[in-house]
C-alpha positions in Angstrom: -0.1 0.1 0.4 1.0 3.7 -0.6 -0.1 5.2 2.2 -0.6 4.6 6.3 -2.2 1.3 7.3 -5.2 2.9 8.7 -7.3 1.1 11.3 -10.5 1.6 9.8 -13.8 2.1 11.6 -16.9 -0.4 12.3 -20.6 0.7 11.9 -21.9 2.9 14.3 -25.1 2.1 14.1 -27.1 -1.2 13.1 -26.4 -2.1 9.3 -30.5 -2.6 8.5 -31.1 1.3 9.9 -28.2 2.3 7.5 -29.8 0.3 4.2 -33.1 1.9 5.0 -31.9 4.9 5.2 -30.3 4.8 2.0 -32.8 3.6 0.3 -32.9 5.3 -3.0 -35.7 7.5 -4.0 -36.6 8.2 -7.8 -40.4 9.6 -8.0 -41.6 12.6 -6.4 -44.8 10.3 -5.6 -42.9 8.9 -2.7 -42.2 12.5 -0.9 -45.6 12.5 0.7 -45.0 15.3 2.8 -46.1 17.4 -0.2 -49.6 17.8 -1.1 -50.8 15.7 -4.0 -51.4 18.4 -6.3 -48.0 19.4 -5.8 -46.2 16.1 -6.4 -48.5 16.1 -9.7 -47.2 19.3 -10.9 -43.7 18.2 -9.9 -43.7 15.2 -11.8 -43.9 17.0 -14.7 -40.3 18.6 -14.3 -39.3 15.1 -13.5 -40.0 14.5 -17.1 -37.3 16.7 -17.9 -35.1 17.1 -15.2 -34.1 13.9 -13.4 -35.2 13.4 -10.0 -33.4 11.6 -7.5 -32.4 11.3 -3.6 -32.4 9.0 -0.3 -34.0 8.8 2.2 -31.0 10.0 5.0 -30.8 13.2 3.0 -34.4 13.6 2.3 -34.4 13.8 6.0 -32.3 16.5 6.4 -35.4 18.5 5.1 -37.9 20.8 7.2 -40.8 19.9 5.9 -42.7 22.5 7.6 -40.7 25.1 5.9 -41.2 25.6 2.4 -37.9 27.3 1.5 -35.8 25.2 3.3 -32.3 25.0 1.8 -32.0 21.2 1.5 -35.5 21.4 0.1 -34.3 23.8 -2.5 -31.1 21.7 -3.4 -33.1 18.6 -4.3 -37.1 18.9 -4.7 -38.0 19.9 -8.1 -39.7 23.4 -8.7 -41.8 23.9 -11.1 -40.3 27.3 -12.5 -37.3 25.1 -13.8 -39.6 24.6 -16.8 -39.6 28.5 -17.7 -37.3 29.2 -20.4 -33.5 30.1 -19.2 -30.2 28.8 -20.3 -29.0 26.2 -22.7 -28.0 23.0 -21.7 -24.1 22.9 -21.9 -23.5 26.5 -20.8 -20.1 26.2 -20.9 -19.4 24.1 -24.2 -17.9 21.5 -22.6 -18.6 19.5 -25.8 -15.6 21.7 -27.4 -13.2 20.0 -24.7 -14.3 16.4 -25.9 -11.2 15.0 -27.6 -12.3 11.2 -27.1 -15.3 9.7 -26.2 -15.8 10.6 -22.1 -12.7 12.4 -21.7 -12.5 16.4 -21.8 -9.1 17.7 -22.0 -9.4 21.9 -21.7 -6.4 22.9 -19.5 -3.1 21.7 -20.4 -1.9 19.6 -17.6 -5.5 18.5 -16.4 -7.7 15.6 -18.5 -11.3 15.3 -17.0 -12.7 11.6 -17.4 -16.6 11.3 -17.3 -16.7 8.1 -15.4 -20.6 7.7 -14.6 -23.7 9.0 -16.0 -25.6 8.8 -12.5 -25.4 10.6 -9.1 -26.2 10.1 -5.5 -28.3 12.8 -5.8 -29.2 15.1 -8.6 -28.7 19.0 -7.1 -31.6 21.0 -9.0 -29.3 23.3 -10.3 -26.5 20.9 -11.8 -24.7 22.1 -14.7 -24.5 18.7 -16.4 -27.9 17.5 -16.2 -28.0 16.9 -19.7 -25.8 13.7 -18.7 -29.4 12.3 -17.1 -31.4 12.6 -20.3 -32.2 9.9 -22.3 -29.9 9.2 -25.5 -26.8 11.3 -23.9 -23.9 9.3 -25.0 -20.9 12.0 -23.4 -20.2 9.5 -20.8 -18.2 6.4 -21.7 -18.4 3.1 -19.9 -15.3 1.8 -22.0 -12.0 3.7 -20.3 -9.8 2.4 -22.5 -10.0 5.3 -25.0 -9.6 7.6 -22.2 -7.1 6.0 -20.5 -5.2 5.7 -24.0 -4.9 9.5 -24.6 -3.6 10.0 -21.4 -0.8 7.7 -21.4 -0.1 9.6 -25.1 -0.4 12.7 -23.3 2.4 13.6 -21.1 1.6 17.4 -20.4 -1.2 15.6 -18.5 -0.1 15.5 -15.1 -3.5 15.9 -13.1 -6.6 13.3 -13.5 -10.1 14.6 -12.8 -12.7 11.8 -12.2 -16.7 13.1 -12.2 -19.8 12.7 -14.0 -22.2 12.4 -12.3 -20.4 11.0 -9.2 -17.6 8.2 -9.5 -18.1 7.2 -6.0 -21.5 5.9 -7.4 -19.3 3.1 -9.5 -18.8 -0.2 -8.2 -15.5 0.0 -5.8 -14.1 -2.8 -7.8 -14.8 -0.8 -11.1 -12.8 2.5 -9.6 -10.2 1.0 -8.5 -9.8 -1.1 -11.8 -9.9 2.9 -13.5 -7.5 4.7 -10.0 -4.8 2.1 -10.4 -4.4 2.1 -14.0 -3.9 6.1 -13.7 -1.4 5.7 -10.9 0.1 3.2 -13.6 1.2 6.3 -15.7 4.4 7.8 -14.9 3.5 11.1 -15.7 -0.2 11.1 -13.9 0.7 12.9 -10.6 -2.6 13.7 -8.4 -6.1 11.8 -9.2 -9.1 14.1 -8.0 -12.9 12.4 -7.3 -15.3 14.8 -7.6 -17.8 13.7 -5.3 -21.2 15.1 -3.4 -21.7 11.5 -1.9 -20.4 12.4 1.6 -23.0 14.9 1.5 -25.4 12.7 -0.1 -24.8 9.4 1.4 -21.9 9.3 3.9 -22.5 5.8 4.5 -21.0 5.1 0.8 -17.5 5.2 2.7 -17.9 4.9 6.1 -19.5 1.3 5.2 -17.1 -0.3 2.4 -13.8 -1.5 4.0 -12.9 -2.2 0.2 -13.2 1.5 -0.6 -11.3 2.6 2.4 -8.3 0.4 1.3 -8.9 1.6 -2.0 -8.4 5.2 -0.9 -5.3 4.7 1.5 -3.3 2.2 -0.8 -3.4 5.1 -3.3 -2.4 7.8 -1.1 1.1 8.1 0.6 4.2 10.1 -0.1 4.2 9.1 -4.2 0.9 11.1 -4.5 -2.5 11.3 -3.3 -6.3 11.3 -3.9 -8.1 14.1 -3.7 -11.6 14.3 -2.7 -13.0 17.6 -4.6 -16.1 17.5 -1.9 -19.2 19.1 -2.5 -21.3 20.8 0.5 -23.8 23.4 -0.4 -24.7 24.2 3.0 -23.5 23.8 6.6 -26.2 22.0 7.5 -25.1 18.7 5.4 -22.1 18.7 7.9 -24.0 16.2 9.9 -22.5 14.0 12.1 -22.1 11.0 10.1 -20.8 13.4 7.4 -18.1 14.7 9.6 -17.0 11.0 10.2 -16.4 10.4 6.7 -14.7 13.4 5.9 -12.3 12.3 9.3 -11.8 9.0 8.4 -11.0 10.0 4.5 -8.2 12.3 5.7 -7.1 9.4 8.2 -7.1 7.1 4.8 -4.4 10.2 3.7 -6.6 11.7 0.9 -6.9 15.8 0.7 -10.2 16.9 0.6 -11.1 20.0 -0.5 -14.8 21.9 -1.0 -16.6 23.6 -3.8 -20.4 24.4 -4.9 -22.2 27.2 -6.4 -23.7 29.8 -5.1 -26.9 29.1 -5.3 -30.4 31.3 -4.5 -32.5 29.9 -1.9 -29.9 27.4 -0.5 -26.6 29.6 0.3 -27.4 33.2 -1.2 -27.1 34.7 2.5 -23.1 35.8 4.0 -24.3 34.1 7.3 -25.2 30.7 6.0 -21.7 31.0 3.5 -19.6 32.3 6.4 -20.8 29.4 8.4 -19.8 26.6 5.5 -16.6 28.2 4.8 -16.2 28.2 8.8 -17.2 24.7 9.0 -15.5 23.2 6.4 -12.4 24.2 7.2 -12.6 23.0 10.7 -13.8 19.4 9.3 -10.5 19.5 7.2 -12.5 20.2 4.2 -11.8 24.0 3.2 -13.1 26.3 0.7 -11.8 25.6 -2.8 -14.1 27.4 -5.0 -17.0 29.1 -4.8 -18.5 29.2 -8.5 -20.6 31.3 -9.7 -23.8 29.4 -11.1 -23.6 28.4 -15.2 -26.8 29.7 -16.9 -28.1 26.0 -17.4 -31.3 25.4 -18.7 -33.9 24.8 -16.1 -32.0 26.6 -13.4 -33.6 30.2 -13.9 -34.9 29.7 -10.3 -31.6 29.8 -8.8 -29.5 32.5 -10.2 -27.6 35.2 -8.4 -26.2 38.2 -10.5 -22.3 38.3 -10.4 -22.2 41.4 -8.4 -24.2 39.4 -5.9 -22.4 36.5 -5.4 -19.0 38.9 -5.0 -20.9 40.6 -2.2 -21.8 37.2 -0.3 -18.3 36.0 -1.4 -16.4 38.7 0.5 -18.9 39.4 3.5 -18.8 35.9 4.0 -15.1 35.8 4.7 -15.1 38.9 7.0 -14.1 37.7 10.3 -12.9 34.5 9.6 -9.6 32.7 9.9 -6.8 32.6 6.8 -7.7 28.8 6.6 -11.7 29.6 5.3 -10.3 32.5 3.6 -8.8 30.9 0.9 -11.6 30.0 -1.6 -11.7 31.8 -5.1 -15.0 33.2 -6.8 -15.0 32.1 -10.2 -17.0 31.4 -13.1 -16.6 28.0 -15.0 -16.7 30.1 -18.4 -15.7 28.4 -21.6 -12.6 30.1 -22.1 -11.4 28.9 -18.8 -12.2 29.7 -14.6 -12.4 32.9 -14.7 -12.1 34.7 -11.3 -13.7 37.9 -10.2 -10.8 39.7 -7.9 -13.1 43.0 -7.3 -16.1 45.0 -7.9 -16.4 48.9 -7.2 -18.8 51.5 -8.5 -18.3 51.5 -12.1 -16.5 47.9 -13.0 -16.6 44.2 -12.0 -13.0 43.2 -12.4 -11.1 39.4 -13.6 -8.3 37.5 -14.2 -7.7 34.2 -15.6 -7.3 31.9 -12.8 -6.7 28.9 -15.4 -7.3 29.3 -19.6 -8.1 27.3 -22.5 -5.9 29.7 -24.7 -2.5 29.6 -22.5 -2.1 33.2 -24.0 -5.2 34.1 -21.7 -3.2 32.7 -18.6 -3.4 35.5 -15.8 -5.3 38.1 -18.2 -7.0 40.6 -16.1 -10.5 41.6 -18.0 -12.4 45.0 -16.8 -15.8 45.2 -17.5 -18.4 47.7 -16.9 -20.5 47.1 -13.9 -24.2 45.1 -14.5 -25.8 44.3 -11.1 -28.2 42.1 -13.5 -25.9 40.4 -15.2 -25.3 36.6 -14.0 -22.1 35.7 -16.5 -19.0 36.4 -18.3 -21.0 37.2 -21.8 -23.4 39.5 -20.3 -20.8 41.9 -19.5 -19.5 44.9 -22.1 -15.5 45.8 -21.3 -15.0 48.7 -20.3 -13.9 50.8 -22.4 -10.6 53.6 -22.3 -11.6 56.4 -19.8 -14.9 54.9 -18.4 
């Protein structure tokens, strides 16, 4: 094993109870806390955009509160059917070089390895993957692995989807070990929300624990790019799962978008940043929500997002202040670095075109703009 042999915990509650809590719910008809009329209306939404969750996560909702943030995150809303955005808002299709693999930044390859999630966030920017006839995910990892082997500049591989922890552990192990066998691959990242949606996926799977420990040590580490959107998702089991991952040698960081009705409150974001940092899973990015089809109810303007971000960081420790506020634009990761009375200031944190790396942008302030494409460049003297 590459990492330290770590004593793995035994389950702290009966297995039958955990199995029940992990029961998958895919039909809004099962949401009996909603009225029959609500369930009927929301079924029409799920015909276009997938719904899914589990008993554990649905149990975090205060059903007496129609504005509950966990409810807003996972339960469909009728306004998702309003005309807004496009399915591939960042034109990821342009970065697909072989089936199932995107290569946007020189050193980083992104492998779409599964077309399922532990739950379907209503604001998901890849909801197209969960629609019928989508073929972006390739279940044959061979072409992706061949491309990475033949591209020495790729040193970092992000496994995503969908959620890679929905793969069978044996299949995930095959993929990670194959990547580790490529000499120029130095880091493997797993983009996952499972520690929020279903922490027992890690807590109850010794084989997954062994895999993560095996692949994390002095010669390289697995990174879990976690996805906690709201501090209430940091339940006791979720904190146990993060702690276990750390003891296995994994590096954990958190990233999420700013989402109307979920975390668009500076006090909520501050608590999220502080809780994530104290858990050992500090905030890495706060994303501006992409203008994806169906995401109209969740949009927050750029200026408001910046204000929330800056206010949330005030009074926090340095560990809770390391996050960047960025847009995952077609042209790269565009960091918002400042807003004043007249302008919005940006910098390319990552750029698809190497010539754009670190390039600064100055834009006319527009408090209604939700995406880079909505902004007008500031002219000389403006």
